[in-house]
Backbone bond lengths (Angstrom), bond angles and torsions (degrees), N, CA, C in turn:
res aa  C-N    CA-C-N  psi(-1)  N-CA   C-N-CA  omega(-1)  CA-C   N-CA-C  phi
1 M - - - 1.457 - - 1.541 110.54 -
2 N 1.307 114.19 161.24 1.458 122.07 176.96 1.524 108.02 -120.82
3 K 1.323 117.44 151.61 1.457 121.53 177.33 1.515 108.29 -124.99
4 E 1.337 116.93 140.54 1.457 121.39 178.68 1.522 109.71 -138.21
5 I 1.346 115.32 161.14 1.466 121.40 -178.07 1.517 108.79 -118.83
6 L 1.333 115.94 121.87 1.459 122.47 -176.62 1.527 110.82 -105.48
7 L 1.324 115.36 157.27 1.462 121.07 169.90 1.526 107.20 -84.89
8 K 1.318 116.23 111.37 1.473 121.56 -176.18 1.527 111.39 -86.03
9 N 1.337 116.21 -43.28 1.469 121.88 -179.20 1.519 109.45 -133.40
10 R 1.318 117.10 155.15 1.460 121.16 170.23 1.526 107.41 -84.25
11 P 1.328 118.05 114.38 1.464 120.29 -172.74 1.523 112.76 -60.01
12 K 1.314 115.02 145.42 1.456 122.49 170.24 1.519 106.69 -110.36
13 G 1.330 116.53 112.23 1.459 119.25 -171.16 1.512 110.26 77.76
14 K 1.323 116.63 -147.71 1.465 120.35 -178.73 1.531 110.32 -69.40
15 P 1.332 117.73 134.88 1.464 119.90 179.58 1.526 111.79 -60.51
16 T 1.324 115.68 152.91 1.459 122.46 174.24 1.520 108.21 -126.42
17 L 1.322 115.89 168.82 1.457 119.60 179.40 1.531 111.80 -62.75
18 N 1.321 117.07 -23.83 1.465 120.45 179.09 1.531 112.63 -68.55
19 D 1.332 116.95 -13.90 1.464 120.57 179.64 1.528 112.13 -82.96
20 F 1.341 116.66 -3.33 1.466 121.19 -178.19 1.523 109.65 -119.86
21 E 1.313 115.49 153.92 1.461 120.59 177.78 1.519 109.57 -137.56
22 F 1.327 115.85 134.68 1.463 121.70 175.48 1.527 108.74 -93.58
23 K 1.317 114.92 139.28 1.465 119.96 -178.91 1.527 109.28 -137.49
24 E 1.319 115.97 136.42 1.457 120.83 176.37 1.526 109.27 -100.49
25 T 1.330 115.15 134.33 1.462 121.81 178.40 1.525 108.25 -135.14
26 E 1.305 115.94 175.68 1.462 119.20 176.93 1.523 109.97 -74.26
27 K 1.308 115.47 143.35 1.462 119.96 175.75 1.529 108.89 -63.51
28 P 1.339 117.35 129.26 1.471 119.00 -175.46 1.526 112.20 -76.30
29 S 1.308 115.60 160.39 1.469 122.85 173.86 1.526 108.47 -118.86
30 P 1.322 117.60 136.22 1.468 119.33 -178.42 1.520 111.55 -73.03
31 E 1.321 116.29 135.10 1.448 121.60 174.86 1.526 109.88 -88.83
32 K 1.305 117.10 -178.58 1.459 120.94 176.72 1.528 109.42 -59.23
33 G 1.344 115.96 131.91 1.461 120.07 -179.08 1.522 113.43 80.88
34 E 1.343 117.62 18.51 1.464 121.40 -179.81 1.524 111.11 -131.56
35 V 1.327 114.65 162.05 1.462 121.83 171.79 1.521 108.34 -121.40
36 L 1.334 115.63 153.84 1.456 122.07 171.96 1.513 107.86 -102.92
37 L 1.333 115.66 126.95 1.461 121.79 -175.10 1.521 111.20 -116.62
38 K 1.317 116.03 137.49 1.465 122.17 174.30 1.518 108.76 -107.21
39 T 1.315 116.69 121.05 1.466 121.67 -176.86 1.518 111.02 -65.80
40 K 1.330 116.49 132.36 1.462 122.72 179.05 1.526 112.33 -114.10
41 Y 1.332 116.67 -46.61 1.464 121.53 179.98 1.528 109.01 -135.71
42 V 1.333 115.93 139.14 1.458 122.07 -179.44 1.525 109.23 -122.21
43 S 1.323 115.91 130.36 1.454 121.58 176.42 1.527 109.54 -89.23
44 V 1.337 116.83 129.20 1.466 120.85 170.94 1.526 107.23 -113.22
45 D 1.328 116.34 132.28 1.461 121.74 -170.33 1.523 110.45 -138.31
46 P 1.331 117.36 147.60 1.468 119.94 -179.29 1.527 113.99 -57.81
47 Y 1.339 117.64 -33.84 1.470 119.25 -175.58 1.527 112.26 -63.12
48 L 1.329 117.75 -19.71 1.465 120.15 178.84 1.525 110.88 -61.95
49 R 1.333 116.45 -25.60 1.472 119.75 178.77 1.527 110.51 -60.54
50 G 1.323 116.78 -39.62 1.457 119.95 179.20 1.511 112.82 -63.24
51 R 1.325 116.56 -34.16 1.465 120.30 -179.40 1.525 112.22 -74.35
52 M 1.323 116.93 -9.58 1.459 120.77 177.15 1.526 111.52 -83.76
53 R 1.333 116.80 -9.01 1.460 120.94 175.25 1.526 109.26 -89.51
54 D 1.304 116.41 146.55 1.462 121.06 178.08 1.526 108.14 -90.76
55 E 1.316 115.19 75.31 1.459 120.06 -179.02 1.518 109.88 -149.17
56 K 1.317 115.60 155.06 1.446 121.49 -178.57 1.521 110.14 -70.31
57 S 1.312 116.16 134.89 1.463 121.13 179.27 1.520 108.08 -151.14
58 Y 1.328 115.56 -166.10 1.460 120.24 -179.47 1.518 111.97 -74.90
59 I 1.329 116.96 -9.22 1.454 121.58 179.60 1.524 107.56 -145.17
60 E 1.325 117.25 148.70 1.461 121.11 -175.29 1.529 111.27 -62.23
61 P 1.339 117.63 142.22 1.464 119.64 176.44 1.525 111.10 -71.19
62 F 1.334 115.18 155.75 1.462 119.38 172.91 1.524 108.96 -67.19
63 Q 1.323 115.31 148.54 1.456 120.80 177.60 1.530 109.98 -96.63
64 L 1.316 116.09 141.92 1.454 120.08 177.16 1.528 110.44 -61.09
65 N 1.335 114.37 142.93 1.466 122.63 178.23 1.522 113.27 63.63
66 E 1.339 115.07 21.98 1.462 121.80 173.91 1.529 108.76 -123.40
67 P 1.341 118.01 154.71 1.469 119.68 -178.63 1.532 112.42 -63.16
68 I 1.308 115.62 142.15 1.456 122.75 170.68 1.523 107.38 -75.93
69 E 1.330 117.64 155.21 1.461 120.41 177.88 1.520 110.16 -133.33
70 S 1.305 114.66 154.44 1.468 121.10 175.35 1.521 108.06 -162.14
71 G 1.323 116.38 -174.55 1.456 119.67 177.24 1.519 111.10 -66.67
72 I 1.329 116.16 132.35 1.467 121.06 -177.21 1.526 109.54 -137.87
73 I 1.327 115.67 138.91 1.465 122.11 167.24 1.520 107.20 -97.99
74 A 1.325 116.50 125.78 1.460 120.63 -176.90 1.523 110.61 -132.59
75 E 1.319 115.08 157.38 1.465 122.14 176.59 1.519 109.34 -102.57
76 V 1.315 116.23 136.26 1.460 121.05 175.73 1.534 108.56 -75.62
77 I 1.335 115.92 116.66 1.467 121.91 -178.82 1.526 111.21 -94.43
78 E 1.334 116.03 -40.29 1.457 122.38 174.60 1.523 107.69 -139.23
79 S 1.320 116.64 148.07 1.464 118.99 -178.58 1.522 112.26 -139.48
80 N 1.326 114.46 130.60 1.454 122.11 169.92 1.527 109.85 -117.06
81 L 1.329 115.32 29.30 1.461 122.93 178.31 1.523 109.52 -125.51
82 E 1.308 117.22 138.56 1.467 120.92 -178.56 1.520 112.18 -65.79
83 D 1.330 117.20 -33.64 1.469 120.54 -173.55 1.522 113.48 -77.75
84 F 1.315 117.74 -10.64 1.468 120.57 -178.19 1.520 109.11 -130.96
85 K 1.323 114.67 139.76 1.460 118.83 177.53 1.520 109.65 -125.69
86 K 1.316 116.06 160.88 1.454 122.05 179.55 1.531 109.34 -56.06
87 G 1.330 116.49 133.21 1.456 121.08 -179.73 1.515 114.13 97.95
88 D 1.344 117.17 -14.13 1.472 119.90 174.80 1.528 109.99 -66.67
89 Y 1.313 115.28 151.38 1.463 121.14 171.99 1.527 108.43 -112.31
90 V 1.339 115.01 139.30 1.454 119.87 -176.83 1.522 110.66 -132.38
91 N 1.319 114.99 158.30 1.459 123.87 176.87 1.518 107.94 -120.19
92 G 1.327 117.33 133.46 1.456 119.98 178.35 1.511 112.01 -169.95
93 M 1.343 116.01 167.12 1.465 121.65 172.82 1.518 107.63 -81.23
94 L 1.329 116.26 111.67 1.462 121.00 -173.09 1.525 110.31 -135.79
95 P 1.337 117.61 156.33 1.465 121.05 177.59 1.529 111.74 -66.06
96 W 1.336 114.86 154.89 1.460 120.96 176.62 1.525 108.93 -74.87
97 K 1.317 115.23 80.79 1.453 123.38 177.68 1.525 108.15 -133.99
98 Q 1.330 115.74 152.17 1.466 118.23 175.54 1.521 111.05 -68.92
99 F 1.331 117.08 -34.46 1.464 122.05 177.32 1.525 108.98 -131.09
100 N 1.329 116.49 137.12 1.450 122.62 176.70 1.524 109.56 -129.69
101 T 1.320 116.87 152.06 1.460 120.69 165.39 1.529 108.15 -107.19
102 S 1.329 115.92 151.03 1.460 120.72 -177.90 1.515 109.76 -149.27
103 N 1.347 115.27 149.07 1.468 119.74 174.17 1.530 111.35 -87.01
104 G 1.319 116.07 5.04 1.466 120.98 176.81 1.515 114.28 94.70
105 K 1.334 117.08 -15.86 1.467 119.90 -179.13 1.533 110.13 -65.77
106 G 1.329 115.63 128.65 1.458 120.56 178.44 1.516 114.45 85.55
107 L 1.317 117.76 -1.28 1.469 120.66 179.15 1.523 110.22 -91.44
108 Q 1.335 115.82 136.65 1.459 121.16 174.42 1.527 108.61 -121.52
109 K 1.324 116.05 132.38 1.459 118.84 175.68 1.519 109.96 -68.38
110 V 1.337 115.90 144.74 1.461 121.19 175.73 1.520 108.49 -126.14
111 D 1.323 114.97 150.69 1.468 121.73 -174.26 1.520 109.47 -112.20
112 G 1.325 116.15 106.42 1.457 120.69 -179.27 1.508 114.13 -69.67
113 S 1.338 117.58 -10.77 1.469 119.69 178.68 1.526 111.76 -82.00
114 K 1.337 116.85 -18.64 1.470 120.81 -178.68 1.521 111.98 -93.51
115 A 1.326 116.68 -28.37 1.464 122.11 178.91 1.521 107.13 -161.17
116 P 1.333 118.40 153.30 1.468 119.79 175.49 1.528 110.73 -54.78
117 L 1.319 116.41 144.03 1.465 120.13 -176.58 1.520 112.27 -55.77
118 S 1.324 117.18 -37.66 1.467 120.36 -178.19 1.527 111.99 -64.04
119 A 1.331 117.22 -25.25 1.468 120.28 -179.00 1.525 111.62 -63.95
120 Y 1.337 116.69 -23.79 1.460 119.87 -179.19 1.528 112.19 -76.32
121 L 1.338 117.08 -6.16 1.458 121.27 170.74 1.527 110.93 -98.59
122 G 1.332 116.38 -9.99 1.455 120.88 -175.58 1.507 112.63 -119.94
123 V 1.316 115.69 -104.07 1.464 120.47 -172.17 1.524 112.40 -62.35
124 L 1.342 118.63 -30.28 1.465 121.75 177.84 1.527 112.08 -104.46
125 G 1.334 116.12 11.71 1.456 120.99 178.71 1.516 110.56 -116.38
126 L 1.332 116.41 -153.19 1.462 120.51 -176.41 1.527 112.27 -60.87
127 T 1.332 116.71 -29.23 1.466 120.19 178.59 1.524 111.28 -61.22
128 G 1.328 115.86 -55.46 1.459 120.08 179.95 1.518 112.13 -64.73
129 I 1.331 115.94 -39.13 1.468 120.11 179.46 1.529 110.39 -62.73
130 T 1.325 116.62 -40.16 1.464 121.31 178.22 1.519 110.79 -59.60
131 A 1.323 115.98 -47.32 1.471 120.31 179.89 1.529 110.76 -61.83
132 F 1.325 116.44 -47.45 1.459 121.27 -175.84 1.528 111.46 -64.08
133 L 1.330 116.59 -50.63 1.462 119.66 -174.19 1.529 111.80 -74.85
134 G 1.331 118.11 -32.19 1.458 120.00 175.78 1.518 111.73 -61.21
135 L 1.328 116.08 -42.97 1.473 120.21 177.42 1.516 111.70 -71.86
136 E 1.333 116.05 -39.47 1.460 120.73 -175.06 1.535 111.59 -69.79
137 K 1.325 116.51 -44.59 1.460 120.57 -171.83 1.527 113.12 -88.69
138 I 1.323 117.34 -32.18 1.459 120.34 -176.52 1.529 111.68 -113.27
139 G 1.321 116.81 -47.48 1.461 120.50 -177.73 1.518 113.59 -66.37
140 K 1.329 116.51 -39.68 1.472 122.12 179.37 1.534 111.26 44.75
141 L 1.330 114.46 54.80 1.459 121.72 -177.81 1.520 112.73 -58.78
142 K 1.330 115.19 141.21 1.456 121.40 173.78 1.528 109.21 -121.49
143 K 1.310 115.38 147.19 1.459 121.05 179.39 1.517 110.19 -53.81
144 G 1.326 115.97 135.24 1.458 121.28 177.27 1.509 114.86 91.78
145 E 1.350 117.01 -6.98 1.455 119.52 -179.91 1.532 111.10 -81.24
146 T 1.339 115.89 169.43 1.459 121.99 177.09 1.521 108.93 -106.28
147 L 1.336 114.97 124.75 1.462 123.02 179.55 1.521 108.66 -110.43
148 L 1.327 116.93 124.91 1.463 123.46 175.97 1.518 108.31 -109.40
149 V 1.346 116.72 133.39 1.462 121.72 -175.85 1.519 109.47 -128.89
150 S 1.343 117.10 124.76 1.468 119.64 171.41 1.523 108.77 -95.84
151 G 1.339 115.88 160.32 1.462 118.71 -172.33 1.514 109.63 59.12
152 A 1.342 115.24 38.25 1.472 120.75 -167.22 1.513 113.81 -68.35
153 S 1.330 117.63 -23.38 1.463 119.18 -179.53 1.518 112.24 -92.53
154 G 1.326 116.54 -0.43 1.455 120.53 179.95 1.512 112.77 -81.04
155 A 1.313 114.99 -179.15 1.460 120.91 -173.99 1.522 112.19 -60.61
156 V 1.326 117.43 -47.93 1.462 121.02 179.67 1.522 110.60 -74.52
157 G 1.331 116.25 -45.12 1.465 120.67 -175.37 1.509 114.61 -57.98
158 T 1.332 117.50 -40.37 1.464 119.56 -179.13 1.518 111.68 -66.20
159 V 1.339 116.57 -35.70 1.464 119.80 178.33 1.533 110.29 -71.80
160 V 1.329 117.14 -41.14 1.464 121.04 177.69 1.527 110.48 -56.51
161 G 1.331 116.38 -48.41 1.456 120.26 -178.59 1.515 113.05 -61.10
162 Q 1.326 116.02 -41.27 1.466 119.46 -179.82 1.525 111.88 -67.17
163 I 1.329 116.64 -38.06 1.465 119.19 177.19 1.528 109.49 -63.84
164 G 1.342 115.53 -38.92 1.461 119.29 176.57 1.522 112.14 -57.85
165 K 1.324 117.06 -42.03 1.470 120.26 178.62 1.529 110.75 -68.94
166 I 1.324 117.55 -39.67 1.457 120.93 177.59 1.528 110.48 -58.23
167 K 1.335 115.91 -36.10 1.460 121.22 -178.25 1.534 112.96 -86.55
168 G 1.324 117.63 5.35 1.457 120.75 173.99 1.514 115.08 80.66
169 C 1.332 117.39 31.43 1.462 121.71 -179.24 1.525 111.45 -104.89
170 K 1.332 115.44 159.77 1.455 120.12 166.82 1.518 106.78 -80.91
171 V 1.347 116.58 132.28 1.460 120.64 -174.47 1.526 109.57 -124.00
172 V 1.327 115.04 126.31 1.462 122.42 178.41 1.520 107.85 -120.81
173 G 1.335 116.56 130.31 1.458 120.62 -177.97 1.514 112.43 -115.54
174 I 1.328 116.07 148.45 1.458 123.01 177.48 1.521 108.25 -116.39
175 A 1.331 116.94 128.39 1.464 121.98 179.81 1.527 108.58 -147.58
176 G 1.363 116.95 -179.42 1.452 119.95 -168.15 1.513 118.12 -108.03
177 T 1.344 118.93 0.47 1.468 120.74 175.52 1.519 109.31 -142.17
178 D 1.332 115.42 157.84 1.465 119.47 176.98 1.520 111.04 -64.37
179 E 1.344 116.08 -34.01 1.468 119.67 178.13 1.530 110.42 -61.89
180 K 1.334 116.71 -42.95 1.462 120.22 179.02 1.527 111.16 -66.54
181 I 1.327 116.72 -37.08 1.465 120.10 177.43 1.525 109.91 -62.59
182 N 1.328 116.79 -44.78 1.468 119.91 178.39 1.524 110.98 -61.22
183 T 1.335 116.73 -39.12 1.462 120.52 -178.90 1.525 111.51 -65.09
184 I 1.332 117.19 -46.24 1.471 117.74 -177.31 1.523 111.24 -66.69
185 K 1.325 117.44 -27.79 1.466 119.86 179.28 1.528 111.47 -81.66
186 E 1.322 116.49 -42.98 1.464 119.64 -174.10 1.530 112.58 -83.58
187 K 1.318 117.37 -42.24 1.464 120.05 -176.64 1.522 112.68 -88.37
188 F 1.343 115.95 -38.48 1.461 119.63 -173.00 1.528 112.86 -107.97
189 H 1.329 116.48 0.90 1.468 123.07 169.87 1.527 114.52 65.03
190 F 1.353 116.92 29.79 1.458 119.56 168.47 1.532 108.36 -62.08
191 D 1.314 116.44 147.00 1.466 119.76 179.83 1.526 112.26 -75.75
192 E 1.320 116.35 -38.66 1.459 121.60 -179.14 1.524 109.44 -140.65
193 G 1.339 115.71 157.89 1.453 120.71 176.02 1.514 111.08 -138.38
194 I 1.314 116.54 145.69 1.462 122.64 -178.98 1.523 108.76 -125.15
195 N 1.332 116.92 123.60 1.456 121.92 173.41 1.531 107.47 -88.43
196 Y 1.320 116.55 104.49 1.463 119.78 -174.36 1.531 112.50 -69.70
197 K 1.328 117.14 -18.19 1.463 119.63 -179.24 1.527 112.91 -80.96
198 T 1.328 117.09 -21.37 1.466 119.52 -177.50 1.525 113.35 -108.94
199 T 1.314 117.72 -16.23 1.460 119.01 178.71 1.531 109.92 -76.41
200 E 1.311 117.39 140.23 1.464 121.54 -178.12 1.522 111.91 -82.08
201 N 1.332 116.26 -28.48 1.461 120.28 -176.78 1.521 108.38 -138.46
202 I 1.318 117.19 93.68 1.461 121.20 -174.25 1.521 111.48 -63.27
203 K 1.326 117.80 -35.81 1.464 121.56 178.08 1.526 110.91 -60.28
204 K 1.320 116.02 -46.82 1.470 121.42 -179.77 1.524 110.91 -67.84
205 T 1.320 116.83 -40.11 1.468 120.48 -178.38 1.526 111.21 -65.59
206 I 1.338 116.87 -39.03 1.466 119.72 175.41 1.522 110.13 -62.32
207 A 1.333 116.90 -42.19 1.471 120.82 179.33 1.521 111.29 -60.53
208 E 1.322 116.84 -38.31 1.470 120.64 179.50 1.524 111.55 -70.98
209 A 1.336 117.14 -37.75 1.472 120.98 -179.72 1.527 111.83 -76.97
210 C 1.333 116.12 -23.92 1.462 121.88 -179.28 1.529 109.00 -123.12
211 P 1.343 118.19 70.69 1.462 120.82 -173.59 1.525 114.37 -61.68
212 H 1.327 117.29 -21.27 1.464 121.39 177.78 1.530 111.49 -100.62
213 G 1.337 116.32 15.34 1.450 121.04 -179.80 1.520 112.78 82.42
214 V 1.326 115.63 177.47 1.465 122.93 -178.27 1.527 108.97 -108.14
215 D 1.318 115.90 123.57 1.475 120.26 177.18 1.517 111.69 -89.06
216 V 1.338 116.48 -41.19 1.461 120.96 179.14 1.526 108.34 -133.47
217 Y 1.318 115.92 127.88 1.461 121.03 175.11 1.528 108.12 -115.28
218 F 1.328 116.28 117.52 1.463 122.22 177.51 1.518 106.74 -97.92
219 D 1.338 115.84 109.87 1.454 121.30 -169.81 1.518 112.40 -103.08
220 N 1.333 115.47 118.61 1.458 121.98 174.33 1.522 112.10 -110.03
221 V 1.334 117.16 1.25 1.458 120.92 -166.64 1.524 113.73 -122.07
222 G 1.337 117.97 -44.88 1.448 121.42 -176.05 1.521 112.34 74.71
223 G 1.330 116.79 -163.05 1.456 121.81 174.54 1.515 114.51 64.45
224 E 1.328 116.13 -143.39 1.462 122.15 -173.99 1.526 112.34 -65.31
225 I 1.323 117.37 -29.67 1.467 119.08 179.35 1.524 110.06 -69.93
226 L 1.315 117.24 -37.97 1.466 120.16 173.48 1.532 110.19 -60.72
227 D 1.329 117.75 -42.38 1.459 120.98 179.26 1.532 110.90 -59.65
228 A 1.339 116.37 -42.35 1.463 120.85 -178.77 1.528 111.16 -68.78
229 A 1.333 116.22 -38.49 1.464 119.82 177.59 1.519 110.38 -65.13
230 M 1.319 116.49 -42.55 1.459 121.31 179.46 1.529 111.61 -59.20
231 A 1.334 116.17 -35.38 1.465 120.45 -179.96 1.528 111.90 -67.31
232 N 1.344 116.73 -17.47 1.468 121.19 -178.02 1.526 113.23 -112.68
233 I 1.324 116.73 9.29 1.465 119.46 -175.52 1.531 111.17 -73.57
234 N 1.304 117.43 142.68 1.464 122.69 179.03 1.527 111.06 -84.77
235 R 1.315 114.50 165.72 1.455 119.86 173.02 1.531 109.04 -60.28
236 N 1.315 116.62 138.66 1.469 123.24 -175.97 1.528 112.42 63.45
237 G 1.333 116.55 24.09 1.459 120.62 176.67 1.521 111.40 -70.64
238 R 1.325 114.76 160.62 1.465 120.89 179.36 1.525 109.13 -126.26
239 I 1.323 116.02 130.63 1.459 121.52 178.57 1.521 108.14 -114.33
240 V 1.335 115.75 116.95 1.459 122.35 -178.45 1.528 107.78 -96.90
241 C 1.330 116.90 108.56 1.472 121.66 -177.26 1.524 109.15 -91.63
242 C 1.325 115.13 96.35 1.466 121.04 -176.19 1.519 111.68 -97.56
243 G 1.333 116.78 -38.95 1.462 120.83 -177.68 1.509 110.84 -154.21
244 A 1.332 115.67 168.05 1.468 121.00 -179.64 1.518 108.99 -146.75
245 I 1.340 115.83 58.90 1.463 120.76 -171.96 1.518 112.40 -61.06
246 S 1.343 117.66 -25.59 1.464 119.80 179.67 1.526 111.94 -66.93
247 L 1.322 117.45 -16.24 1.460 121.52 -175.65 1.528 113.88 -110.26
248 Y 1.334 117.83 -9.58 1.459 120.53 -170.11 1.526 113.55 -61.19
249 N 1.338 116.61 -31.55 1.459 119.45 -176.59 1.524 113.23 -101.93
250 E 1.333 117.54 8.11 1.459 120.91 178.48 1.534 109.75 -68.71
251 T 1.326 115.55 138.53 1.464 120.01 179.17 1.523 111.74 -94.15
252 E 1.326 117.28 -15.16 1.459 122.24 175.43 1.519 108.90 -127.98
253 R 1.314 116.98 151.46 1.454 120.51 -179.61 1.531 109.79 -73.20
254 P 1.358 117.47 117.37 1.462 119.24 -178.90 1.529 111.44 -77.15
255 T 1.313 116.11 157.23 1.462 121.12 174.38 1.522 108.89 -114.55
256 G 1.311 115.91 155.01 1.458 119.96 -179.19 1.507 110.30 -153.56
257 P 1.324 117.74 -168.70 1.466 120.85 178.71 1.525 111.71 -57.34
258 R 1.320 115.61 150.09 1.457 121.88 175.59 1.519 108.73 -90.72
259 H 1.334 116.58 123.98 1.463 120.90 -172.30 1.528 113.96 -98.53
260 E 1.328 117.07 1.17 1.457 119.29 -172.77 1.531 112.57 -57.11
261 T 1.331 117.27 -44.00 1.472 118.94 -176.27 1.529 111.20 -66.21
262 T 1.339 116.69 -36.82 1.468 119.43 177.57 1.523 110.45 -64.60
263 L 1.312 116.27 -44.26 1.463 120.31 179.51 1.526 111.04 -58.90
264 I 1.326 116.08 -40.65 1.460 120.33 -177.97 1.525 111.58 -75.24
265 K 1.325 116.51 -52.38 1.469 120.52 -174.56 1.530 112.40 -61.86
266 K 1.336 116.37 -34.35 1.462 119.54 -175.81 1.533 112.83 -105.47
267 S 1.315 116.57 7.69 1.479 121.01 179.94 1.531 111.31 51.00
268 V 1.318 115.39 49.64 1.462 121.99 -175.99 1.529 110.49 -89.85
269 L 1.328 115.86 137.51 1.462 121.91 172.46 1.519 108.42 -95.68
270 M 1.322 117.05 125.87 1.464 122.16 176.05 1.514 107.02 -127.13
271 Q 1.325 117.07 113.54 1.458 120.26 -173.22 1.516 111.85 -135.86
272 G 1.320 114.88 130.56 1.451 120.14 173.02 1.515 110.73 -90.08
273 F 1.325 116.33 158.59 1.467 119.87 178.54 1.517 109.87 -159.11
274 T 1.309 115.89 158.96 1.457 122.25 164.11 1.522 106.12 -119.80
275 V 1.303 115.92 149.37 1.453 119.75 -171.73 1.536 111.72 -60.74
276 R 1.325 117.13 -27.23 1.467 119.67 -179.18 1.528 112.48 -70.13
277 D 1.341 117.15 -10.82 1.462 119.77 174.01 1.526 111.30 -60.45
278 Y 1.333 115.56 -24.76 1.462 120.86 -174.00 1.532 111.63 -120.41
279 Q 1.317 116.11 35.06 1.459 121.13 -172.49 1.534 112.63 -57.96
280 D 1.309 117.78 -32.15 1.460 120.84 -178.90 1.527 112.35 -66.36
281 E 1.319 116.78 -14.81 1.464 120.22 -175.95 1.521 113.20 -109.78
282 F 1.337 116.61 13.26 1.462 120.13 179.52 1.531 111.67 -60.80
283 G 1.330 116.31 -42.65 1.461 119.94 -176.51 1.510 112.09 -59.79
284 E 1.315 116.58 -44.91 1.468 121.43 178.95 1.532 110.69 -62.49
285 A 1.332 115.85 -41.21 1.462 120.28 -179.45 1.525 111.02 -63.67
286 V 1.329 117.15 -47.63 1.462 120.65 -178.88 1.527 110.97 -62.97
287 Q 1.323 116.45 -39.30 1.459 120.40 179.59 1.529 110.78 -61.35
288 Q 1.334 117.29 -43.49 1.453 120.09 179.82 1.532 111.47 -69.10
289 L 1.321 116.87 -41.56 1.466 120.27 178.59 1.532 110.76 -62.76
290 A 1.325 116.82 -41.88 1.461 120.75 179.57 1.524 111.19 -64.94
291 T 1.331 116.38 -37.82 1.478 120.16 177.27 1.518 110.61 -63.07
292 W 1.331 116.99 -46.99 1.466 120.43 178.38 1.523 111.36 -62.01
293 L 1.340 116.47 -36.76 1.461 120.48 178.97 1.525 110.42 -64.96
294 Q 1.322 116.56 -43.79 1.469 121.10 179.49 1.521 111.72 -67.52
295 E 1.328 116.96 -29.26 1.463 121.67 179.73 1.522 112.78 -86.89
296 D 1.340 116.49 4.93 1.471 122.67 -178.38 1.525 112.73 60.09
297 K 1.320 116.61 26.24 1.463 120.53 173.69 1.526 111.08 -89.79
298 L 1.324 115.31 -10.78 1.458 121.75 -175.09 1.525 108.05 -136.43
299 T 1.328 115.68 136.11 1.460 120.47 173.44 1.526 107.56 -134.90
300 Y 1.321 117.98 -178.49 1.457 119.31 -176.64 1.517 110.52 -156.18
301 S 1.322 115.29 161.16 1.462 122.82 174.59 1.515 109.39 -120.50
302 E 1.319 115.35 148.27 1.452 121.26 176.95 1.525 109.27 -135.34
303 T 1.291 116.01 144.50 1.462 122.25 166.02 1.517 105.59 -110.58
304 I 1.333 115.87 109.54 1.461 120.27 -176.73 1.522 109.79 -107.30
305 V 1.332 115.11 117.99 1.459 122.95 177.35 1.521 107.27 -101.46
306 E 1.324 117.47 137.48 1.462 120.58 -175.53 1.518 111.72 -101.70
307 G 1.326 115.94 134.23 1.456 121.89 173.10 1.515 113.77 114.78
308 F 1.330 116.71 126.11 1.461 121.92 179.81 1.531 111.46 -55.49
309 D 1.329 117.07 -39.06 1.460 121.09 -177.12 1.527 112.37 -67.18
310 E 1.322 117.44 -14.54 1.466 121.10 -177.02 1.528 113.20 -90.18
311 I 1.326 117.72 0.73 1.468 120.30 -176.74 1.533 112.47 -58.56
312 P 1.347 119.64 -50.16 1.471 118.09 -179.66 1.521 113.81 -59.32
313 Q 1.340 117.37 -43.20 1.462 119.72 -179.60 1.524 111.28 -65.47
314 A 1.321 117.49 -38.27 1.469 120.18 177.38 1.526 110.45 -61.60
315 F 1.329 116.41 -39.46 1.460 120.47 177.22 1.528 110.89 -63.71
316 I 1.309 117.34 -46.67 1.465 121.74 179.57 1.523 110.90 -61.04
317 D 1.316 116.41 -38.60 1.468 120.84 -178.15 1.524 113.18 -62.42
318 L 1.333 117.35 -21.84 1.464 120.02 177.08 1.521 111.07 -57.66
319 F 1.332 117.17 -35.80 1.454 121.50 -173.93 1.526 112.41 -81.82
320 D 1.329 115.64 -6.01 1.466 121.07 172.52 1.522 111.47 -107.97
321 G 1.338 115.69 8.70 1.462 119.92 176.90 1.510 114.65 65.80
322 K 1.334 117.34 29.93 1.465 119.85 -177.04 1.529 113.14 -82.51
323 N 1.310 116.59 -5.46 1.466 119.72 178.87 1.509 111.30 -92.71
324 K 1.315 115.56 148.17 1.461 122.71 167.98 1.513 105.48 -114.80
325 G 1.318 116.31 109.61 1.448 119.90 -175.18 1.513 110.71 75.51
326 K 1.311 116.57 -145.54 1.464 122.32 -174.65 1.522 111.67 -74.44
327 M 1.316 116.48 130.45 1.477 121.16 175.73 1.513 108.66 -91.36
328 I 1.326 115.35 121.92 1.464 122.09 -176.65 1.516 108.91 -136.15
329 V 1.325 116.15 142.73 1.472 121.03 174.89 1.525 108.26 -107.72
330 K 1.315 116.00 126.08 1.458 122.07 175.75 1.521 108.24 -94.27
331 V 1.325 115.85 124.76 1.471 120.53 -175.10 1.524 109.80 -93.81
């Protein structure tokens, strides 16, 4: 038998387990020109919340009563394709099923001898690519500048901070617990850390941690933290809008400070992006990330939850900050 996870309801606010449904089906058999894949690792990511809404976006929304999909590392169990053989491991956007069939389109082979398989969903996958290309294309970091990162202990944030240090910048991270602050400073070599849950005045605390102002703000959170970062941005500063997890579960559109005058007076660039905007440059990004990893200039954290049935809960836990680094489910 095969097991799959469907989107049962469109969540209102933070998702709950009732929004997902498990379904048993027959294990598929690969036809001519197909491979049979066994799921090994599943990536759960905050952006999946947006796809649970029935609204137009940069990617199609999930359909009710259909399997959810995300980045998956799978093993080739049977192959009717020349390019893949039994025992190969591949990375691709696949449905949340224990077994999938594929015509090979969108699958990339991964080498477990060069890095752990799970790393290809994180630092060597879309997570690392997002950090690298967001800084490269929008942040345009220069040596000696100050880089501020929200969601700093998360999968993208930890890579962003490390790239900042590689490029010779002062790096300040924002996270939600003292333990996470200690981790980004000790493991990932951030210069300073700010616990946004315990500070009384985030705007003032950023000013103290960044006495020369903020040149580049890499935003994974949005909301009030973005407002505080904007208040400390330097002239010709760059704001990289990667995510807005603080807003993903809001049921009404929040209002906040108007930033137009700051953008104009300080000639600030504020640009949103999705990593697929730069798909042609993925290869270059992965090559550089892999080089830094081999040179011990880059490291990573993972929170690995075990069990296919735990995928929905692992996804929900992202919104309570229960992950350290990349959240991955091992099947």
